[in-house]
N, C-alpha and C positions, 0 to 999 in steps of 0.2 A: 269326580272325587279329587279334591284339591291336592292330596298327598300322593296321588298316583300319576305317573308319567306314561302316557300311551306311546308305545313303540310301533304299533301296527293297529289299524282300525278293523281290518278284515283279513284274517280273524283277529279278534281283539287280543293284543298282547301288551302288558303293562308292568311297570315296576314302581315301587314306592320311592319317594325322595330319600336320599341317603340319611338325612337327619331323622325322619320318621321311622325308617327301618331299624335304627339302632336304639330307639327309645326303650324298648322292652326286651327281656330275654326271650319271651315267646312272642312271635310275630302274629298279630291278629289277622283273621281271614281277610278283613277289609284292606290290610296293608301287605298281604302276601302276593308275591309276583304271580301274574297270570300268563301262562304259556299255553296257547291253543294252536293246534295245527289245522283246525277247521271250525265250522260253526259249532256252538255249544249244543249238545243234544238235550232234549227235554224228556227225561225218563221218569216213569211213575215210581212212587215209593215202593210198590210191590213188584218192581222189576226183578227178574230172576237171572241168575248167573249160571251158565252151564260149565260143568267140570268134566272133562273127558280126556281120552288118550289111548294110545295103542295098548290093547289087551285089557282095557278097563271098561267097566260099565259106565255109561254116561249118567250123571246126576245133575240136578239143578237146585239152587238155593235162593231164597229171597233173603234180604237183609235180616228180617225178623227171625227166619229159620237159622241163620248163622248165629245170631245172638242167643237163641235158645239152645243150640246144639253144642257150641264150643266155648271154652273159657275166653273171657274178654281180656285183652292185653292193651296197655297204653305205653307207648314208646316216644321219647323225645328225640327228634331227629331233624337235621337240616335237609331240605331239598334245594338243589342248586341246578340251574340250567347249565349245560355244557358251554353255552355261549356267554355266560356271565363275564363281564368286563371286556366284551368284544370291542368296545370303543377304543381301548388301548391298542389292540392289534390293528384297528382301522387307521390309527395314526401312522402306522408303519406302511401299510398298503391296503388297498381295497379288499374287502372280504364279502362273502354272501351273508345273509342272515340279518336279523333285527339288531339295531345298535344299542345293545344292552350296556348300561353303565355298571355300577357295583350292586344294583338292587335285584338282580335275577336270582335271588336267594332268600330263604326264610327259615326260621327255626320254630317248630311247633310240636305240641303233644298230639300224637295220632292214636286214635282208639279204634280197635277192631279185633279180629281174630287172626291167629297165626296161620299163614299159608300152609305150613307143615302139618298142622292139625287137619286141615281140609284135605290135603293130599293123602294123609293116612286114612281118613274116613272113607275115601273112595278107592282105596287099594292101590294107590300109585306106587310103582316101584321106586326104590331108592338106589339108583345106579348113577355113578359119577359121570357117565357119558351121556346122560339125558339132559333135556332142557325143558323149561316150563315157559310156555308162551301165553301172553295176555292180549286179548282183543278188546278194543274199546268201541263204543257206539259212534264215535266221531269219524267223519269221512275226511281224508286228507289227500292232498295233491303233492306228489313228489316227482319232480322232473316230468310233469305232464301225465303221470300215472295216478289215477284216482282209486283209492281203496280204503277199507276201514283201517283205523290205527291198529298197528300190531307190533309188539316187541317181545323179547324173550330174555331169560336169564338162565344160567346154569343151574342144574338141580342142587348142587352143593350150596349155592347162595340161597336158592328158594327155600331150603330147609333150615336156614338160620332162624332162631326164635324171634328175631325182631322184624322179619319180613311179614307184613300184615296186609290183610284185606280190611280196609278202613272205611268207617261211616261217620266218624266225628273228628273234629280238629279243635284243639284247645277246649274240649268239653262241649262244643256246639256241633250240630249236624252240618255236614259239608254243604256248602252253597253250590249252585249249579256250575259256576266257573271253576270250582276246585274239585269237580268230579262226582257230585251227588248222582245217585244215592250211594255208590260204592266205587272205591278206587284202590289201586295198589299203592303201598309205600315200601320202597326198597332202600333202606338206609345205607348211606355210603356210596350209592351209585348215582350217576347222572339222573336228573329229574325225569328224563324221557322214559326211563325204565319203570317209573311209577305210574302205570297206565291209569287214566281217568275213565269214568263212565264205563266201568268194566262190564263186559257181556259174556266173556268166555275165558276159561283157563284150560289149556291143553298141554298134556305131557307129550313131548316129541323126541325123536332121536336126532333131530337137527334143529339149529336155531330157527326162529320165525323167518319166513320168506316174505313177510310184508315189506312194502317199500321203505318204511321208516327204519326198520331193522337192517335191511339189505343195502339201501342206497342213501343212508343219511347217518349222522352222528358217528362219523368215523374220522380218525385223525390221520393226516398225511403230512409228509415232509414239505418243505417250502418250495421245492422245485416242481411239485404237482399243482396243476391248475384245474379249474372247473372244466376246461376243454380237454385235458389229457387224463383226467381221473379214471382209474380202474377201481370201481367200488369193491371188488372182491379182494383187493390187496390192502385195504385200509385197516387200521387198528380200531376195532369196535370200542367205543368209549363206555366203560362200565364204572369201575372204581374212580372216584374223583380225587384229585391231588390236593396237597397243602395250598392254602390261599389265605390272603389277608387284604383288608382294604380300610382306608380312612373314610369315615362317613361324616364326621364333623371336625373342622369346618368343611364346607363344600368347595369344590374347585371354582376359582374365580370370585370367591366371596371377599368382601371388604371387612376388615376387623380393626378394632381399636388397639393401639400399641399396649403392651403389658402382658399379663398372664392370660393364657388361652388354654382351654381344655380341648385336647385332641382326642377323638373317640373313634372306635371302629370295631370290626369283627375279625376273628381268625378262625379257621376250621382246618382240622387235620384228620377227622374221622377216626379210623381204627388206631392210629398212632398217637392221637391227642396233640394238642398244642403245648409245647414246653416253654416257649419264650416269644415275646413280641418286642421288637425294637423300632423306635421312631427317630428319624432325623429331621431337624428343622433347618438344615443348611444343605439340602440336596444330596445327602448321603455321605458327607465327609465325616461327620461325627454322629454317634448313636446314643440314645438313652433307652433304658428298659422301661416298657410300659407296665402298668399294674392291671391285673385282671379284675373285672367288675365282680360284684358279689353275686355270681351266678352259680347254680349247682353244676358241677362238672359231670356231664353226661357222655356216654360212650359215642353217640352220634351227633351231639349238639355242638353249636359253636361256642366260642369264648369271646365275650365282649371285653374290650380293654380301654384304658384311658391313660393319658399322660398330660400333666399340667406343665406347660412350657412358657417361657417368656420370649415374646417375639418383638424384635425391633421394627421401627418403621421401614417401609419399603416393600418390595416384592419378595415374598418368602416362599421357599420351596420345601414342602413337607413330604416325607417318604416313610413308608412302613414296610417291614419285612418280618416274617414269622419263621419259627423253627419247630419241628415236630419232635416227638419223643425219641427218635433215633438220631437227633442232631442235624437232620437234613433241613436246608433252607430253601428259599425261593430263588429262582434265577433273577439276575439283576435287570435284564433288558427285555422288552417285549419283542424286539426284532430277532432274538434268538429262538423264538417259538412261533413266529408267524406261520399261519396256514390259511389256505384260501377260504375255508369255511369259518374261520374265526373262533375256533374252539380252544378251551382250556388255557386261557390267559392267566398265568400264575406269577408273572413278574412282579417285582417290587411295585407297589402302588404309589403314584405321585399325585400331589395336590398342590396347586399354586394359588396363593392368596395375596391380597394387597393389604398391608398393615398401615394404618393412617394415624 
């Protein structure tokens, strides 16, 4: 696929080219980043999902039974890999993980049923100290330990009305690489919590003990390395922070002198994006960008544009965003480097040659 950049072949991981990513408010499945931790499972359409937990009777549902039993809900939400923009951190120092640029993110309409409705139907308790764990059919290898994909979220998040069991994306059935026949979508959280190829939902009194939950997707300070890491002391990455990126023009692109349209995305989730500023001289002076004509959604991104005049020579473009509380992004990626390359939210820089 010409508009997709493969970051790993086994398992297949890919992101769209930045220009293709930002063309539409809703990211088509064919242009939505693919993050797999193992081979893509081949599940039948009548595959059943088990729902169980301490003190509960176990039940199972097919997708058709979920459709017939519970109200359907559609939510517009961004999914973003915690490693999005890892290449910026890799310019500071070596990290583990795939070299994601700005495209390990996408905005889509997700259709399914509320997880809260399913939990209520099986008599799950609503206690703040409980967790809801999700198991996928994909086998993953974390630090040499092979196991089924497994993650969890707190019960308080699980019962939010926009957390869904999903079978459709932008009105189309999920494709295999995006989790068919059923996946979780947990808006506002790192994409890893939105388990694909869902096989089991379990209410627990502790977080999932699967390797992906226990030994991955955790944030550590810069003095911790892969050799010294104690996974039990890491900050589990759930809620995603404010971020913004330039998608057009692309880094290294050659442009004719004169007026240029600069485009990109910004995302702040719960707090919303209040302002985006762009500099065409490396951050010395700033201009306010205009938001594209997109519906403002609770969990969706905001595309932005700025028409600027660029003189001949090598030009340095920068973007930064602010959320509804007035909080901005950190200036430099070296202030947030970590060995796993997670959560790069520094100002995004693009260098172009104007001829």
